[in-house]
C-alpha positions as CSV (number, residue, x, y, z in Angstrom):
1,X,51.6,-58.6,-19.7
2,X,49.7,-57.1,-16.8
3,X,45.9,-57.2,-16.9
4,X,43.3,-55.8,-14.4
5,X,39.6,-55.4,-15.0
6,X,36.2,-55.0,-13.3
7,X,32.8,-55.5,-14.7
8,X,29.2,-55.0,-13.7
9,X,27.6,-57.8,-11.7
10,X,24.0,-56.9,-12.5
11,X,22.5,-58.0,-15.9
12,X,19.3,-59.6,-17.1
13,X,20.4,-63.2,-16.5
14,X,21.6,-62.5,-13.0
15,X,18.5,-60.6,-12.2
16,X,16.3,-63.6,-13.2
17,X,18.5,-65.9,-11.2
18,X,18.1,-63.6,-8.2
19,X,14.4,-63.6,-8.5
20,X,14.3,-67.4,-8.7
21,X,16.5,-67.5,-5.6
22,X,14.1,-65.2,-3.7
23,X,11.1,-67.2,-4.9
24,X,12.7,-70.5,-3.8
25,X,13.6,-69.1,-0.4
26,X,10.0,-67.9,0.2
27,X,8.6,-71.2,-0.9
28,X,11.0,-73.0,1.4
29,X,10.0,-70.7,4.3
30,X,6.3,-71.3,3.6
31,X,6.9,-75.1,3.7
32,X,8.7,-74.8,7.0
33,X,5.7,-72.8,8.4
34,X,3.3,-75.5,7.2
35,X,5.3,-78.4,8.6
36,X,6.6,-76.9,11.8
37,X,5.7,-74.3,14.5
38,X,5.5,-70.6,14.1
39,X,8.5,-70.0,16.3
40,X,10.7,-72.1,14.0
41,X,9.1,-70.2,11.1
42,X,10.1,-66.9,12.7
43,X,13.8,-68.0,13.0
44,X,13.9,-69.2,9.4
45,X,12.3,-66.0,8.2
46,X,15.1,-64.0,9.7
47,X,17.7,-66.2,8.1
48,X,16.0,-66.0,4.7
49,X,15.7,-62.2,4.9
50,X,19.4,-61.9,5.8
51,X,20.3,-64.2,2.9
52,X,18.2,-62.1,0.4
53,X,19.7,-58.9,1.7
54,X,23.2,-60.3,1.2
55,X,22.5,-61.4,-2.3
56,X,20.9,-58.0,-3.3
57,X,23.8,-56.1,-1.7
58,X,26.4,-58.1,-3.6
59,X,24.6,-57.5,-6.9
60,X,23.9,-53.8,-6.4
61,X,27.4,-53.1,-5.2
62,X,28.8,-52.5,-8.7
63,X,25.5,-51.9,-10.5
64,X,26.4,-48.4,-11.8
65,X,29.9,-49.3,-13.0
66,X,31.0,-49.9,-16.6
67,X,33.5,-52.5,-17.8
68,X,36.9,-51.2,-17.0
69,X,39.9,-53.0,-18.5
70,X,43.5,-52.0,-17.8
71,X,46.5,-53.7,-19.3
72,X,50.1,-53.0,-20.0
73,X,53.0,-54.5,-22.0
74,X,56.6,-53.7,-23.0
75,X,57.4,-53.2,-26.7
76,X,60.9,-53.0,-28.1
77,X,60.5,-49.9,-30.4
78,X,60.7,-46.1,-30.2
79,X,57.5,-44.2,-29.1
80,X,56.9,-42.7,-32.6
81,X,57.1,-46.0,-34.3
82,X,54.6,-47.5,-31.8
83,X,52.2,-44.6,-32.3
84,X,52.4,-44.9,-36.2
85,X,51.8,-48.6,-35.9
86,X,48.9,-48.0,-33.5
87,X,47.2,-45.5,-35.8
88,X,47.5,-47.9,-38.7
89,X,46.6,-50.9,-36.6
90,X,43.5,-49.1,-35.1
91,X,42.2,-47.9,-38.4
92,X,42.3,-51.4,-39.8
93,X,40.1,-52.6,-36.9
94,X,42.1,-55.8,-36.6
95,X,41.2,-56.9,-33.1
96,X,37.5,-56.8,-32.3
97,X,34.9,-59.6,-32.4
98,X,32.8,-57.4,-34.7
99,X,33.2,-57.1,-38.5
100,X,34.0,-53.5,-39.5
101,X,33.8,-51.3,-42.5
102,X,35.8,-48.2,-41.7
103,X,35.5,-44.9,-43.6
104,X,37.6,-41.8,-42.9
105,X,35.3,-38.7,-42.7
106,X,37.7,-36.0,-42.0
107,X,41.2,-35.3,-40.7
108,X,42.2,-32.1,-38.9
109,X,45.8,-31.3,-39.7
110,X,48.0,-29.9,-37.0
111,X,45.7,-31.1,-34.3
112,X,46.3,-34.8,-34.7
113,X,42.6,-35.5,-34.9
114,X,40.5,-37.6,-37.2
115,X,36.8,-38.7,-37.4
116,X,35.7,-42.1,-38.7
117,X,32.5,-44.0,-39.5
118,X,32.2,-47.7,-38.8
119,X,29.6,-50.2,-39.8
120,X,29.2,-52.8,-37.0
121,X,27.9,-56.2,-37.6
122,X,27.9,-59.0,-35.0
123,X,29.3,-62.2,-36.5
124,X,26.8,-65.0,-36.9
125,X,28.8,-67.4,-34.7
126,X,28.2,-65.2,-31.7
127,X,25.4,-66.2,-29.5
128,X,22.2,-64.1,-29.9
129,X,23.8,-62.3,-32.9
130,X,20.3,-62.1,-34.5
131,X,19.2,-59.7,-31.8
132,X,21.6,-57.0,-33.0
133,X,21.2,-55.3,-36.3
134,X,24.0,-53.8,-38.3
135,X,24.4,-50.1,-37.6
136,X,26.7,-47.1,-38.1
137,X,28.9,-45.7,-35.3
138,X,30.8,-42.4,-35.5
139,X,33.9,-41.9,-33.4
140,X,36.7,-39.5,-33.1
141,X,40.4,-40.1,-32.2
142,X,43.2,-37.8,-31.3
143,X,46.8,-38.1,-30.0
144,X,49.5,-35.9,-28.5
145,X,53.1,-36.0,-27.4
146,X,54.1,-35.2,-23.8
147,X,57.3,-33.6,-22.5
148,X,59.0,-36.9,-21.9
149,X,58.9,-38.0,-25.5
150,X,55.9,-40.3,-25.0
151,X,52.5,-40.3,-26.6
152,X,48.9,-40.5,-25.5
153,X,46.2,-41.8,-27.9
154,X,42.5,-41.3,-27.1
155,X,39.4,-42.7,-28.9
156,X,35.7,-42.3,-28.1
157,X,32.3,-42.5,-29.9
158,X,30.4,-39.4,-30.8
159,X,27.3,-38.7,-28.8
160,X,24.1,-40.5,-29.9
161,X,22.5,-37.3,-31.1
162,X,25.3,-36.9,-33.6
163,X,25.6,-40.5,-34.5
164,X,22.2,-40.7,-36.2
165,X,21.4,-44.1,-34.8
166,X,18.4,-45.6,-36.6
167,X,17.1,-47.9,-33.9
168,X,17.8,-47.1,-30.3
169,X,16.5,-50.5,-29.1
170,X,19.4,-52.1,-30.9
171,X,22.2,-49.9,-29.6
172,X,25.2,-52.2,-29.1
173,X,27.7,-49.7,-27.7
174,X,26.3,-46.5,-26.3
175,X,29.6,-44.9,-25.5
176,X,33.2,-45.9,-25.7
177,X,36.4,-44.5,-24.2
178,X,39.8,-46.0,-24.9
179,X,43.3,-44.7,-24.3
180,X,46.8,-45.9,-25.1
181,X,49.7,-44.3,-23.1
182,X,53.2,-44.9,-24.6
183,X,56.0,-44.2,-22.1
184,X,59.7,-44.6,-23.1
185,X,61.9,-46.5,-20.7
186,X,65.0,-44.5,-19.8
187,X,68.3,-45.8,-21.1
188,X,66.5,-48.4,-23.2
189,X,65.0,-48.8,-26.6
190,X,61.8,-50.2,-25.1
191,X,58.6,-48.5,-24.2
192,X,55.8,-49.4,-21.7
193,X,52.4,-49.2,-23.4
194,X,49.3,-48.9,-21.1
195,X,45.8,-49.7,-22.5
196,X,42.7,-48.5,-20.7
197,X,39.1,-49.3,-22.0
198,X,35.8,-48.2,-20.4
199,X,32.7,-49.5,-22.2
200,X,29.1,-48.8,-21.6
201,X,27.2,-51.7,-23.2
202,X,24.0,-49.6,-23.5
203,X,21.5,-52.1,-22.4
204,X,21.4,-55.9,-21.8
205,X,24.3,-57.8,-23.4
206,X,24.5,-61.5,-23.0
207,X,27.2,-62.6,-20.6
208,X,28.9,-64.9,-23.2
209,X,29.0,-62.1,-25.7
210,X,30.4,-59.6,-23.2
211,X,33.1,-62.1,-22.2
212,X,34.0,-62.6,-25.9
213,X,34.4,-58.8,-26.3
214,X,36.4,-58.6,-23.1
215,X,38.8,-61.4,-24.1
216,X,39.3,-59.8,-27.5
217,X,40.1,-56.5,-26.0
218,X,42.7,-58.1,-23.8
219,X,44.3,-59.2,-27.0
220,X,44.7,-55.6,-28.3
221,X,48.1,-55.2,-26.8
222,X,49.2,-58.6,-27.8
223,X,48.2,-57.9,-31.4
224,X,49.7,-54.4,-31.4
225,X,53.1,-55.7,-30.1
226,X,53.2,-58.3,-32.9
227,X,52.1,-55.7,-35.4
228,X,55.0,-53.4,-34.4
229,X,57.5,-56.2,-34.7
230,X,56.1,-57.2,-38.1
231,X,56.4,-53.7,-39.4
232,X,60.0,-53.4,-38.1
233,X,60.9,-56.6,-39.9
234,X,59.1,-55.6,-43.0
235,X,61.1,-52.4,-43.2
236,X,64.3,-54.5,-43.0
237,X,63.1,-56.6,-46.0
238,X,62.3,-54.3,-48.9
239,X,62.0,-57.3,-51.2
240,X,60.7,-60.7,-50.3
241,X,63.5,-62.4,-52.1
242,X,66.3,-60.0,-51.0
243,X,69.3,-61.4,-49.1
244,X,69.0,-60.8,-45.3
245,X,71.6,-58.4,-43.9
246,X,71.6,-59.8,-40.4
247,X,74.0,-58.2,-38.0
248,X,75.4,-61.6,-37.2
249,X,75.7,-62.8,-40.8
250,X,79.5,-63.0,-40.4
251,X,79.0,-66.0,-38.1
252,X,78.1,-68.4,-40.9
253,X,79.9,-69.3,-44.1
254,X,76.9,-69.9,-46.3
255,X,79.0,-71.7,-48.9
256,X,79.5,-74.6,-46.4
257,X,76.6,-76.8,-45.3
258,X,76.3,-76.9,-41.5
259,X,76.2,-80.7,-41.9
260,X,79.2,-80.9,-44.3
261,X,81.3,-82.9,-41.8
262,X,78.4,-85.4,-41.4
263,X,76.1,-85.8,-38.4
264,X,78.4,-88.3,-36.7
265,X,81.1,-85.6,-36.1
266,X,78.7,-83.2,-34.4
267,X,78.5,-83.9,-30.6
268,X,74.8,-82.9,-30.5
269,X,74.1,-85.3,-33.4
270,X,76.2,-88.1,-32.0
271,X,74.2,-88.1,-28.9
272,X,71.0,-88.9,-30.9
273,X,72.6,-90.8,-33.8
274,X,72.1,-94.4,-32.7
275,X,73.2,-97.2,-35.0
276,X,73.1,-100.5,-33.0
277,X,72.7,-104.0,-34.6
278,X,71.0,-107.0,-33.3
279,X,72.9,-109.4,-31.0
280,X,75.7,-106.9,-30.5
281,X,74.6,-104.8,-27.6
282,X,71.5,-104.1,-25.6
283,X,70.4,-100.4,-25.7
284,X,67.5,-99.6,-23.3
285,X,65.4,-96.4,-23.6
286,X,67.4,-94.5,-21.0
287,X,70.6,-94.8,-23.1
288,X,68.9,-93.9,-26.3
289,X,67.3,-90.8,-24.8
290,X,68.9,-89.8,-21.4
291,X,66.5,-89.3,-18.6
292,X,63.5,-90.7,-20.6
293,X,61.9,-93.7,-18.9
294,X,59.2,-96.2,-19.6
295,X,56.2,-95.1,-17.6
296,X,54.6,-97.8,-15.5
297,X,51.1,-97.0,-16.9
298,X,52.4,-97.0,-20.4
299,X,54.3,-94.7,-22.7
300,X,57.5,-92.7,-22.4
301,X,57.9,-90.4,-19.4
302,X,60.2,-87.4,-19.9
303,X,62.3,-86.6,-16.8
304,X,64.9,-84.6,-18.7
305,X,65.1,-81.4,-16.7
306,X,66.8,-79.5,-19.5
307,X,64.1,-80.3,-22.0
308,X,61.3,-79.5,-19.5
309,X,63.1,-76.3,-18.2
310,X,63.2,-74.9,-21.8
311,X,59.4,-75.0,-21.8
312,X,58.9,-73.1,-18.5
313,X,56.3,-70.3,-19.1
314,X,55.4,-71.7,-22.5
315,X,51.7,-71.7,-21.6
316,X,51.8,-67.9,-21.2
317,X,53.6,-67.7,-24.6
318,X,51.0,-69.9,-26.1
319,X,48.2,-67.7,-24.8
320,X,49.9,-64.6,-26.2
321,X,50.5,-66.3,-29.6
322,X,47.0,-67.8,-29.6
323,X,45.5,-64.3,-29.0
324,X,47.5,-62.9,-31.9
325,X,46.7,-65.9,-34.2
326,X,43.0,-65.6,-33.5
327,X,43.2,-62.0,-34.4
328,X,44.5,-63.0,-37.8
329,X,42.1,-66.0,-38.2
330,X,44.7,-68.8,-37.9
331,X,44.4,-72.1,-36.2
332,X,46.3,-73.8,-33.4
333,X,48.8,-75.5,-35.6
334,X,50.2,-72.2,-36.7
335,X,51.1,-70.9,-33.3
336,X,54.4,-69.1,-33.1
337,X,56.6,-70.3,-30.2
338,X,59.9,-69.0,-28.8
339,X,63.0,-70.7,-30.2
340,X,64.1,-71.9,-26.8
341,X,61.7,-74.8,-27.0
342,X,63.0,-76.0,-30.3
343,X,65.7,-78.5,-31.3
344,X,68.1,-77.6,-34.1
345,X,66.2,-79.5,-36.8
346,X,63.3,-78.9,-39.1
347,X,60.2,-81.0,-38.9
348,X,61.2,-82.5,-42.3
349,X,64.4,-83.9,-40.9
350,X,62.7,-85.0,-37.6
351,X,60.2,-87.1,-39.6
352,X,63.0,-89.3,-40.9
353,X,63.5,-90.6,-37.3
354,X,60.4,-92.6,-37.8
355,X,62.1,-94.5,-40.6
356,X,65.1,-95.6,-38.6
357,X,64.3,-99.3,-39.1
358,X,63.4,-98.9,-42.8
359,X,66.7,-100.1,-44.2
360,X,66.1,-103.5,-42.6
361,X,62.3,-104.1,-42.7
362,X,61.5,-102.3,-46.0
363,X,64.3,-104.3,-47.7
364,X,63.1,-107.6,-46.1
365,X,59.6,-106.8,-47.3
366,X,60.8,-106.1,-50.9
367,X,62.8,-109.4,-51.0
368,X,60.0,-111.5,-49.6
369,X,57.9,-113.5,-52.1
370,X,55.1,-114.1,-49.5
371,X,52.4,-111.3,-49.2
372,X,51.9,-112.2,-45.5
373,X,55.6,-111.7,-44.8
374,X,55.5,-108.4,-46.6
375,X,52.6,-107.3,-44.4
376,X,54.4,-108.4,-41.2
377,X,57.6,-106.5,-42.2
378,X,55.7,-103.3,-43.0
379,X,53.7,-103.4,-39.8
380,X,57.0,-103.9,-37.9
381,X,58.5,-101.0,-39.8
382,X,55.7,-98.7,-38.7
383,X,55.5,-99.7,-35.1
384,X,59.3,-99.9,-34.4
385,X,59.8,-96.2,-35.2
386,X,57.1,-94.8,-32.9
387,X,59.4,-94.4,-29.9
388,X,61.6,-91.9,-31.8
389,X,58.9,-89.3,-31.1
390,X,60.0,-89.3,-27.4
391,X,62.1,-86.0,-27.4
392,X,60.0,-83.2,-26.0
393,X,61.9,-80.4,-27.9
394,X,59.9,-79.2,-30.9
395,X,61.4,-79.1,-34.4
396,X,61.2,-76.0,-36.4
397,X,58.0,-75.7,-38.5
398,X,59.0,-76.0,-42.2
399,X,58.4,-73.1,-44.7
400,X,56.7,-73.7,-48.0
401,X,59.2,-74.8,-50.6
402,X,61.6,-76.0,-47.9
403,X,63.3,-79.3,-48.8
404,X,65.4,-82.1,-47.2
405,X,67.5,-84.7,-49.0
406,X,69.0,-87.7,-47.3
407,X,70.0,-91.4,-47.8
408,X,70.6,-94.7,-46.1
409,X,73.9,-96.5,-46.2
410,X,72.5,-99.0,-48.8
411,X,72.0,-96.1,-51.2
412,X,68.2,-95.6,-50.7
413,X,67.5,-91.9,-51.4
414,X,65.0,-89.7,-49.4
415,X,63.5,-86.5,-50.8
416,X,61.1,-84.3,-48.9
417,X,59.4,-80.9,-49.6
418,X,56.9,-78.7,-47.6
419,X,54.2,-78.1,-50.2
420,X,51.5,-76.2,-48.4
421,X,51.5,-73.5,-45.8
422,X,47.8,-73.6,-44.8
423,X,47.0,-76.3,-44.1
424,X,50.6,-77.4,-43.4
425,X,51.5,-80.4,-45.6
426,X,54.8,-82.1,-46.5
427,X,55.3,-84.7,-49.2
428,X,58.1,-87.3,-49.3
429,X,59.5,-89.8,-51.8
430,X,61.9,-92.7,-50.9
431,X,63.5,-94.5,-53.8
432,X,65.2,-97.9,-53.8
433,X,65.8,-100.3,-56.7
434,X,63.5,-102.9,-55.0
435,X,60.7,-100.6,-53.8
436,X,59.3,-97.1,-53.8
437,X,57.8,-95.4,-50.7
438,X,55.9,-92.1,-50.9
439,X,53.2,-90.1,-49.3
440,X,52.4,-86.9,-47.4
441,X,51.7,-85.7,-43.9
442,X,49.2,-83.0,-42.9
443,X,50.1,-81.7,-39.4
444,X,47.1,-81.7,-37.1
445,X,47.0,-80.8,-33.4
446,X,44.4,-80.0,-30.7
447,X,44.3,-79.6,-26.9
448,X,42.6,-82.1,-24.6
449,X,42.0,-82.7,-20.9
450,X,41.3,-79.0,-20.2
451,X,44.6,-78.0,-21.8
452,X,46.8,-80.4,-19.9
453,X,47.2,-82.7,-22.9
454,X,47.9,-82.3,-26.6
455,X,46.9,-84.7,-29.3
456,X,48.7,-84.6,-32.6
457,X,48.7,-86.5,-35.8
458,X,50.5,-86.6,-39.1
459,X,47.5,-87.4,-41.3
460,X,48.2,-88.8,-44.8
461,X,48.3,-92.0,-46.8
462,X,51.6,-93.8,-47.0
463,X,52.2,-96.1,-50.0
464,X,54.9,-98.7,-50.6
465,X,55.1,-100.2,-54.1
466,X,57.1,-103.3,-55.0
467,X,58.5,-104.6,-58.3
468,X,55.4,-106.8,-58.8
469,X,53.3,-103.6,-59.0
470,X,51.5,-104.4,-55.7
471,X,51.1,-101.7,-53.0
472,X,50.8,-101.6,-49.2
473,X,49.1,-98.6,-47.7
474,X,48.8,-97.3,-44.2
475,X,48.3,-94.2,-42.0
476,X,50.1,-93.3,-38.8
477,X,48.2,-93.3,-35.5
478,X,47.6,-90.3,-33.3
479,X,50.1,-89.3,-30.5
480,X,49.1,-87.9,-27.1
481,X,51.4,-85.8,-24.8
482,X,50.0,-85.4,-21.3
483,X,51.3,-83.3,-18.4
484,X,51.6,-80.0,-20.3
485,X,50.3,-78.0,-17.3
486,X,50.8,-80.4,-14.4
487,X,51.7,-84.0,-13.8
488,X,54.3,-86.2,-15.5
489,X,55.1,-85.4,-19.2
490,X,54.2,-88.7,-20.9
491,X,54.1,-89.6,-24.6
492,X,51.5,-92.2,-25.7
493,X,50.2,-93.5,-29.0
494,X,46.4,-93.8,-29.0
495,X,43.6,-95.3,-31.0
496,X,44.4,-97.6,-33.9
497,X,45.8,-97.7,-37.4
498,X,45.3,-99.9,-40.5
499,X,47.6,-101.5,-42.9
500,X,46.1,-102.7,-46.2
501,X,47.4,-104.9,-49.1
502,X,44.5,-104.8,-51.5
503,X,46.0,-106.9,-54.3
504,X,46.0,-109.9,-51.9
505,X,42.9,-108.9,-49.8
506,X,45.0,-108.5,-46.7
507,X,44.2,-106.0,-44.0
508,X,45.5,-105.5,-40.5
509,X,44.1,-103.3,-37.7
510,X,46.4,-102.6,-34.7
511,X,44.8,-101.1,-31.6
512,X,46.7,-99.6,-28.7
513,X,45.6,-100.3,-25.1
514,X,43.4,-97.4,-24.0
515,X,44.2,-95.5,-20.8
516,X,41.9,-96.2,-17.8
517,X,38.7,-94.2,-17.5
518,X,36.6,-93.2,-14.6
519,X,34.7,-96.5,-14.4
520,X,37.4,-98.8,-15.9
521,X,40.7,-100.1,-14.8
522,X,43.8,-100.6,-16.9
523,X,44.8,-104.2,-17.5
524,X,47.9,-103.5,-19.6
525,X,50.2,-100.5,-20.1
526,X,49.0,-98.1,-22.8
527,X,52.1,-98.9,-24.9
528,X,50.8,-102.4,-25.5
529,X,48.8,-103.2,-28.6
530,X,46.8,-106.0,-30.2
531,X,45.7,-106.7,-33.7
532,X,45.4,-109.3,-36.4
533,X,46.1,-109.8,-40.1
534,X,43.0,-110.9,-42.0
535,X,42.4,-112.2,-45.5
536,X,38.9,-111.6,-46.8
537,X,37.9,-110.8,-43.2
538,X,39.2,-114.1,-41.8
539,X,42.0,-113.8,-39.2
540,X,45.3,-115.6,-40.2
541,X,47.8,-114.1,-37.7
542,X,47.7,-112.4,-34.3
543,X,49.7,-109.3,-33.5
544,X,50.7,-108.5,-30.0
545,X,53.5,-106.6,-28.2
546,X,54.5,-103.1,-27.1
547,X,56.2,-100.4,-29.0
548,X,58.7,-100.1,-26.1
549,X,59.4,-103.9,-25.8
550,X,58.7,-106.1,-28.8
551,X,56.5,-107.0,-31.7
552,X,55.1,-110.5,-32.1
553,X,53.2,-112.2,-34.9
554,X,51.6,-115.3,-33.3
555,X,54.6,-116.6,-31.3
556,X,57.4,-115.3,-33.5
557,X,59.2,-112.1,-32.4
558,X,60.0,-109.8,-35.3
559,X,61.5,-106.8,-33.3
560,X,62.9,-106.2,-29.9
561,X,63.4,-102.7,-28.5
562,X,66.7,-103.2,-26.7
563,X,68.5,-105.1,-29.5
564,X,66.8,-103.3,-32.4
565,X,68.6,-102.0,-35.5
566,X,68.2,-98.2,-35.8
567,X,69.9,-96.4,-38.7
568,X,68.9,-92.8,-39.1
569,X,69.0,-91.5,-42.6
570,X,72.0,-89.2,-43.2
571,X,71.7,-85.8,-45.1
572,X,73.4,-85.6,-48.4
573,X,76.5,-83.5,-48.7
574,X,75.3,-81.2,-51.6
575,X,71.6,-80.5,-51.1
576,X,69.5,-77.9,-52.9
577,X,69.7,-74.3,-51.7
578,X,66.2,-74.7,-50.3
579,X,67.4,-77.4,-47.9
580,X,66.1,-76.9,-44.3
581,X,69.6,-77.1,-42.9
582,X,70.5,-73.7,-44.6
583,X,67.8,-71.9,-42.6
584,X,69.3,-68.9,-40.8
585,X,67.2,-69.4,-37.6
586,X,68.3,-73.0,-37.5
587,X,71.9,-72.2,-38.0
588,X,71.8,-69.5,-35.3
589,X,70.2,-72.0,-32.9
590,X,73.0,-74.5,-33.6
591,X,75.5,-71.8,-32.6
592,X,73.5,-71.2,-29.4
593,X,72.6,-67.6,-30.3
594,X,68.9,-67.8,-29.4
595,X,68.4,-64.0,-29.7
596,X,69.5,-64.1,-33.3
597,X,67.6,-67.3,-34.0
598,X,64.4,-65.6,-32.7
599,X,64.9,-62.6,-35.0
600,X,65.5,-64.8,-38.0
601,X,62.5,-67.0,-37.2
602,X,60.3,-63.9,-37.0
603,X,61.7,-62.6,-40.2
604,X,61.1,-65.8,-42.1
605,X,57.5,-65.9,-40.8
606,X,56.9,-62.4,-42.1
607,X,58.3,-63.4,-45.5
608,X,56.1,-66.5,-45.5
609,X,52.9,-64.5,-44.8
610,X,53.8,-62.0,-47.5
611,X,54.5,-64.8,-49.9
612,X,51.1,-66.4,-49.1
613,X,49.3,-63.0,-49.6
614,X,51.0,-62.6,-53.0
615,X,49.8,-66.0,-54.1
616,X,46.2,-65.3,-52.8
617,X,46.2,-61.9,-54.6
618,X,47.4,-63.6,-57.8
619,X,44.7,-66.3,-57.6
620,X,42.0,-63.7,-57.1
621,X,43.3,-61.6,-60.0
622,X,43.4,-64.7,-62.2
623,X,39.7,-65.5,-61.4
624,X,38.6,-62.0,-62.3
625,X,40.2,-62.4,-65.7
């Protein structure tokens, strides 16, 4: 999307700063006069006058101009459909920082014209919002078709004398002119949509508030484009539960699971399906994950050009998605990304990678009669799976009601379900004759280091119960991925996590080595950790090691990276129809048809939003009864 803008330099804050600059310069000049000779004072006076003239000129230069914003984008839809979506989208007032109540006053048939009344109220979270009172604004809009099949849409406020403004001292927008120009591209189904906005703020508006308004208006085209796509998909799905009639539906036999031949027969799965046993063969990180290396400062450095190339330009896509998500009031975890950055698995199946050593260490814990040994095996189980988060390709976000069923070779069964859309939460249950393992994960994410890093966490209590009715609980630590914008792409686990065995008053706290700060140096790589197991607060065992090398309890090694057992759970042959492996977008991705995968992903997102709205409407109706 192309964006150009200009805005006035002079406002109240800048005028005050200019006055302070002039006052400071005069005081400095007077001080020079008092300390030095008159000749030196004359020279400094000329310099000060020149500086003041330069500052005044730069501020007055655009003093009489309004904010002018020009932007354009390409939308894959015919002009009439874009216009219809624009009229509906405009009338719903979906994009501004203000809260609106819109009322249609009159519509002139045959002239494509309509008048509206809006009630504007500045949100309380906007700085200085108390300075602006709610008020009514009247505006008119009209549109027309040109000779080339395109459309022009124009919108402006009615003059103040007709708007019946109650308090002229609180005028927020004195005049507004906005235009959309929809131009079809020859020999294509796409159109170029230009947006032009010229706003007179009608008095002093705080710079922060003006910037918020400006940023929101940049998002108009982003939101409109998404709205057109959503309407197109909605028309293709007359019923939420209707079967999709995708143009590529003949590519998949839906009676056959895409994993029917088992993961080991799929070349893509074989590459990642590692099952190595202790004392048989060493398997370093580079062989487990090609072109992934242990970083000298700690963590896993991704040097896989294919994985990194798939994310080229993703920042722009994130900004576009973030703009649209903000328009709809969603958070960062719900951002929609292009399918090219995904791997052909759902997040539900990806989670099972963390449990790759479960068949060994969970079984050893269940057979151990000593509580301290159980604790050591569970801690080893948690830490030994952390490196499996190394791949930089993102799994598909699960849809509410989506399931996954798998098992280990020893017969242990795994059942998972995505149970909440907002916030996103998945529950799991692992069953073995000797133990039960269950819990949930709420997916959390935020940006750090000015957008160059992301911190994510799967928040939720994990519980493992044994035959003696005792339970061990823990939560996973947070992960940090740095180098999103620049630098090396590195995965690290940060902070600490706790493992508790309350029936025996046992507790362990494991802390990862923090990265170096501005005033501190790094003694150990950040993948190293330290901790202790304590009973009633008294330490009984030291924990040291690295999640990329080994895990030690005192002097005994419980796990070594290069000779570790890793047995990924396998999907069952006859899963439920809701199994994540039957998703149309995921199947399309596996067949390398990214265009079809993107369409199916967008369709499923529309269905999920519609399903959520249905639940919310039902809940509201139930409360009224």
